[in-house]
Every structure is written in C-alpha cells, then in structure tokens.
N, C-alpha and C positions, 0 to 999 in steps of 0.2 A: 673410156665409155663403158667398156666392160664392167669395170668395177662399179661405177655409177649405177649401171642396169642390174648388176648384182645386188647391191645395197637397196635399191628402190623394190626388188622382188621379195628381199627379205624383210623389207618393212611392211610390205603388204600381206606377207605371211604371218606377221607378227600384230598386226591388226585384225585380220582376219581370226586368228586364235584368240585374241581379247575379245571379240565380239562375239565367238563361240562359247568363251568362257561365261561372259555376261549372260547369254541366252539359256545356258545350262543351269546357271544360278537362279534365273527366273524361274526355269522349270522346276528345279528343285522345290523351291518356295511353294509353286503351285502344288507340286505333288504331296508335300508335307501338309498342307491345309487340307487337300482331299482325302488322305490319309487319317487325318484328325477327324473329318466329318464323318469317314466312314467308321472308324474307331467308335465316336459318339453313337452312331446309329445302330452298332451292333450292341453296345451296352444298353441302348433303349430296348432294343429288341430282346435281349436276354432278359432285362426285367419283366417286360411286358408277359414274355412265354413263362417265367418264374410265378408271375401273378395268376395267370390263366390256369397253369399247372396246381397252383394253391387252390384256385376256386373249384377246379374240378375235382381234386382229392377231398374238399370240405365238403363236397354233395355225394360223394360215394360211400356204400355202406356194403358190408359183406352179408353172406347168406344168413347170418344171424343178427343183422342190423346194427352191428357194430361199424364204426368208420374204418375205411381202410387207410392203413399205414403207408404215407408215401416213400418211408423209407424201405420198406419191403416190396413196392410195385413200382411199374413203370408204366407209360402211356405208350404204345405201339400203334403207329400209324402205317399202314401198309399200303401200296401201290393202288389198289383198287378203292382208297379212301374209307375203307373201314378202320375202325378204332376200337383196340383192346386194351384191358389192363392185362398185365401179365407179371408173374413175379420176378424179381431182379435175378434170383440164380438162376433162373432158366435164359435169360438174356445174356448173361455172362458166360454159360457154357456154349451158347450157340455163336458168339463172337469170337471165341478163342480161334476155330478153325480158321475164320476169313483171316485174322491176325496173322495166323500160320502162314496161310496163303500168300499175304501179301509181303513177309518178310521172306518167303523163298522166291519170289518175283524179283526182291530187290537184290 
C-alpha cells in the first residue's frame, strides 16, 4: 500500500510538472509574439522619429541663411518642453560626466 501511494504521488508530481512545462511553453510563445510586436513598434517609432528629425532640419537655417547640418547639430528637448538646437560637440562633453557617474555607481 505504501509503495502504491508512493507511485501515485510520484505520478501526480510528474503530471503536474508536465502541465507546468506546457503552460510555460505557451507563455514563452506569447512572450515571443509580444517581443516581436514591441520590436516592430520600436522600429516604426524610430523611423517616424528619423523622418521628423529630417523634416525639422530641412527647414532650419543658420544666421546666414544656410541649411543647418544635421551631422553637426542635435535637437534637445528639455523637461520644460522647450526645444533647442545645439552643436553635437557640446552634447558629447556634457554626457561624459554622467557616464562617469554611472560607471562609478556600478
């Protein structure tokens, strides 16, 4: 009787584990689909952002009326919703201390 109960318990444990595996495989497939959808959304947003960036720079002119070179300038949006165009070299020098702080924290 004890051996029979042990085998029954073991069989129930195996069945529960098989059910868990099946549920996890279903969850994995669902997460893969969600990841794929998120990746497509991110790609779409990046494309829209690049288009917007290009549209903005195509209309900008410097003090002498020449087009602003998007390779030399970036659009900066601050927390107060103001938007400014700044040279890339000043952005890189501002970002270096932040990166150093992040590396020190790690």
